[in-house]
C-alpha positions as CSV (number, residue, x, y, z in Angstrom):
1,M,24.6,-53.2,31.0
2,N,23.5,-56.8,31.5
3,A,20.1,-58.2,31.1
4,Q,19.4,-58.1,34.8
5,G,20.0,-54.4,35.0
6,W,17.7,-53.6,32.1
7,P,14.4,-52.4,33.5
8,Y,12.3,-54.3,30.9
9,A,14.4,-57.5,31.0
10,A,11.9,-59.4,33.2
11,G,9.0,-58.8,30.9
12,P,8.1,-58.3,27.2
13,P,9.3,-55.1,25.5
14,P,6.9,-52.2,25.5
15,S,4.7,-52.2,22.5
16,R,5.2,-49.4,19.9
17,R,2.4,-46.9,19.9
18,E,0.8,-46.5,16.5
19,P,0.9,-42.9,15.2
20,S,-2.4,-41.1,15.3
21,P,-4.2,-40.5,12.1
22,K,-3.6,-37.1,10.5
23,G,-5.7,-34.4,12.2
24,T,-6.5,-36.4,15.4
25,N,-3.5,-35.2,17.5
26,P,-5.0,-34.8,21.0
27,L,-2.6,-31.9,21.6
28,I,-4.2,-29.8,18.8
29,R,-6.8,-27.5,20.2
30,P,-9.9,-26.4,18.2
31,S,-8.5,-22.9,18.3
32,D,-5.3,-24.2,16.6
33,R,-7.4,-25.7,13.8
34,F,-9.4,-22.6,13.5
35,E,-6.3,-20.4,13.3
36,T,-4.8,-22.7,10.7
37,W,-7.9,-22.4,8.5
38,I,-7.9,-18.7,8.9
39,R,-4.3,-18.4,7.9
40,R,-5.0,-20.5,4.8
41,F,-8.0,-18.4,3.9
42,L,-6.0,-15.2,4.4
43,M,-3.2,-16.5,2.3
44,L,-5.7,-17.4,-0.5
45,V,-7.0,-13.8,-0.3
46,L,-3.5,-12.5,-0.5
47,V,-2.5,-14.6,-3.5
48,L,-5.7,-13.9,-5.4
49,G,-6.6,-10.4,-4.1
50,L,-3.2,-8.7,-4.4
51,P,-2.8,-8.9,-8.2
52,V,-6.5,-8.1,-8.7
53,A,-6.5,-5.1,-6.4
54,A,-3.2,-3.8,-7.8
55,I,-4.1,-4.2,-11.4
56,S,-7.7,-2.8,-11.1
57,A,-6.6,0.2,-9.0
58,G,-3.6,0.9,-11.3
59,L,-5.8,0.7,-14.5
60,T,-8.5,2.9,-13.0
61,A,-5.9,5.6,-12.0
62,Y,-4.3,5.3,-15.4
63,E,-7.6,5.6,-17.3
64,S,-8.6,8.6,-15.2
65,S,-5.3,10.3,-15.8
66,M,-5.5,9.7,-19.5
67,R,-8.9,11.3,-19.6
68,T,-7.3,14.3,-17.9
69,V,-4.5,14.3,-20.4
70,Q,-7.0,14.3,-23.3
71,T,-9.1,17.0,-21.7
72,Q,-6.2,19.3,-21.0
73,S,-4.6,18.7,-24.4
74,A,-7.8,19.8,-26.0
75,E,-8.3,22.9,-23.8
76,R,-4.7,24.2,-23.7
77,H,-2.3,25.2,-26.4
78,E,1.1,26.8,-26.5
79,V,1.7,30.3,-27.9
80,T,4.7,32.5,-28.5
81,A,4.7,35.6,-26.3
82,R,7.1,38.5,-26.0
83,L,8.6,39.7,-22.7
84,V,7.5,43.3,-22.2
85,S,8.5,44.1,-18.6
86,N,9.8,42.6,-15.4
87,A,7.8,42.3,-12.2
88,K,9.3,42.5,-8.7
89,G,9.9,39.4,-6.7
90,V,11.8,36.1,-7.2
91,T,10.3,32.7,-6.4
92,A,11.9,30.0,-4.4
93,D,13.2,28.2,-7.4
94,G,15.0,31.3,-8.7
95,K,12.5,32.4,-11.3
96,Q,11.3,35.9,-11.7
97,R,7.8,37.2,-12.5
98,A,7.4,39.1,-15.8
99,Q,4.7,40.4,-18.0
100,V,4.3,38.9,-21.5
101,R,2.2,39.9,-24.4
102,W,0.9,37.8,-27.3
103,T,-1.8,37.8,-29.9
104,D,-4.5,35.1,-30.1
105,D,-5.6,33.3,-33.2
106,D,-8.6,35.7,-33.4
107,G,-6.3,38.8,-33.3
108,T,-6.9,39.6,-29.6
109,V,-3.8,41.0,-27.9
110,R,-3.4,39.7,-24.4
111,T,-1.1,40.6,-21.6
112,A,-0.4,38.4,-18.5
113,T,2.2,37.7,-15.8
114,T,4.2,34.5,-16.0
115,L,7.5,33.1,-14.6
116,R,10.7,33.4,-16.5
117,T,14.3,32.4,-16.0
118,E,16.1,35.2,-14.3
119,G,18.3,37.1,-16.7
120,T,16.0,36.8,-19.7
121,P,16.1,40.3,-21.4
122,E,13.1,42.4,-22.2
123,G,11.8,41.8,-25.7
124,A,12.8,38.2,-25.8
125,T,10.3,35.6,-27.0
126,V,9.0,32.9,-24.6
127,R,6.6,30.0,-25.0
128,V,3.6,29.9,-22.7
129,W,0.6,27.7,-22.3
130,V,-2.8,29.3,-22.4
131,D,-6.4,27.9,-22.0
132,R,-9.4,28.5,-24.1
133,N,-10.1,31.8,-22.2
134,G,-6.6,33.1,-23.0
135,A,-5.4,32.8,-19.5
136,I,-1.9,31.5,-18.8
137,T,-1.8,28.0,-17.3
138,G,0.5,25.2,-16.9
139,P,1.3,22.6,-19.6
140,P,-1.1,19.7,-19.9
141,M,-0.5,16.4,-18.2
142,N,1.4,13.9,-20.4
143,T,1.1,10.2,-20.9
144,L,4.2,9.6,-18.8
145,T,2.5,11.2,-15.8
146,A,-0.6,9.1,-16.4
147,R,1.5,5.9,-16.5
148,T,3.4,7.0,-13.3
149,N,0.1,7.6,-11.5
150,G,-1.2,4.2,-12.6
151,W,1.9,2.4,-11.3
152,F,1.9,4.4,-8.1
153,V,-1.7,3.7,-7.3
154,G,-1.3,0.1,-8.2
155,G,1.7,-0.2,-5.9
156,M,-0.1,1.5,-3.1
157,A,-3.0,-0.9,-3.5
158,A,-0.6,-3.9,-3.3
159,I,1.0,-2.5,-0.2
160,G,-2.5,-2.0,1.3
161,V,-3.6,-5.5,0.6
162,T,-0.3,-6.9,2.0
163,G,-0.6,-4.7,5.1
164,G,-4.2,-5.8,5.6
165,F,-3.2,-9.5,5.3
166,F,-0.5,-9.2,8.1
167,A,-2.8,-7.1,10.2
168,A,-5.6,-9.6,10.0
169,R,-3.3,-12.5,10.7
170,A,-1.8,-10.7,13.7
171,G,-5.2,-9.7,15.0
172,T,-6.6,-13.2,14.7
173,H,-3.6,-14.6,16.5
174,R,-3.9,-12.0,19.3
175,V,-7.6,-12.6,19.8
176,L,-7.1,-16.4,19.9
177,N,-4.2,-16.1,22.4
178,R,-6.4,-14.0,24.7
179,R,-9.0,-16.7,24.7
180,R,-6.4,-19.4,25.2
181,Y,-4.8,-17.6,28.2
182,A,-8.3,-17.1,29.7
183,R,-9.1,-20.8,29.3
184,W,-5.7,-21.7,30.8
185,A,-6.3,-19.5,33.8
186,A,-9.8,-21.0,34.4
187,E,-8.4,-24.5,34.1
188,W,-5.5,-23.7,36.4
189,D,-7.9,-22.4,39.0
190,L,-9.5,-25.9,39.0
191,V,-6.2,-27.9,38.9
192,E,-4.0,-25.8,41.1
193,P,-5.6,-26.7,44.5
194,V,-5.4,-30.4,43.7
195,W,-1.9,-30.2,42.4
196,S,-0.6,-28.1,45.3
197,A,-2.3,-30.5,47.9
198,R,0.1,-33.3,46.8
199,F,3.0,-31.4,48.3
200,R,1.3,-30.5,51.6
201,R,2.4,-32.9,54.3
């Protein structure tokens, strides 16, 4: 294309527009800046709050479980009992109820019903857990269960904080969009008559 055909050949070239200073973009709305700061704040809460919540919740659950371990270990002990008779009925896991008899440390003979593996003959010895009152109970909680509870509760706390972060961010975005759409609708009600009048002849 020759110089005569170039639209700006007859005059000086257009001046280059200087870039706007950072943060003064006229297209950025106040709601955009507010949303940006909210996202930064939520990200800070996520980065700092997630490990704190997970560790504190996990440690609290672990310490509570360990207190239960210590209490049950002190209150329960294992004794050797003898199978004296079978009871009717089989549980869902294939075990059968049976009566057992044992002698406490103070010489008291006790009889109770417990679960045994099906096929165990009468007169066989079994190990059962009893409490301070001599009643058959389950084995005490162990440290592995306490650690598992701590990890589980800590993981659930981390998931909860993460879910709260995404829910808060999505909720903020949704509320701001509703306000933006409402403002756009109000401004369009003012501009549309003037805009459409240009095409009316």
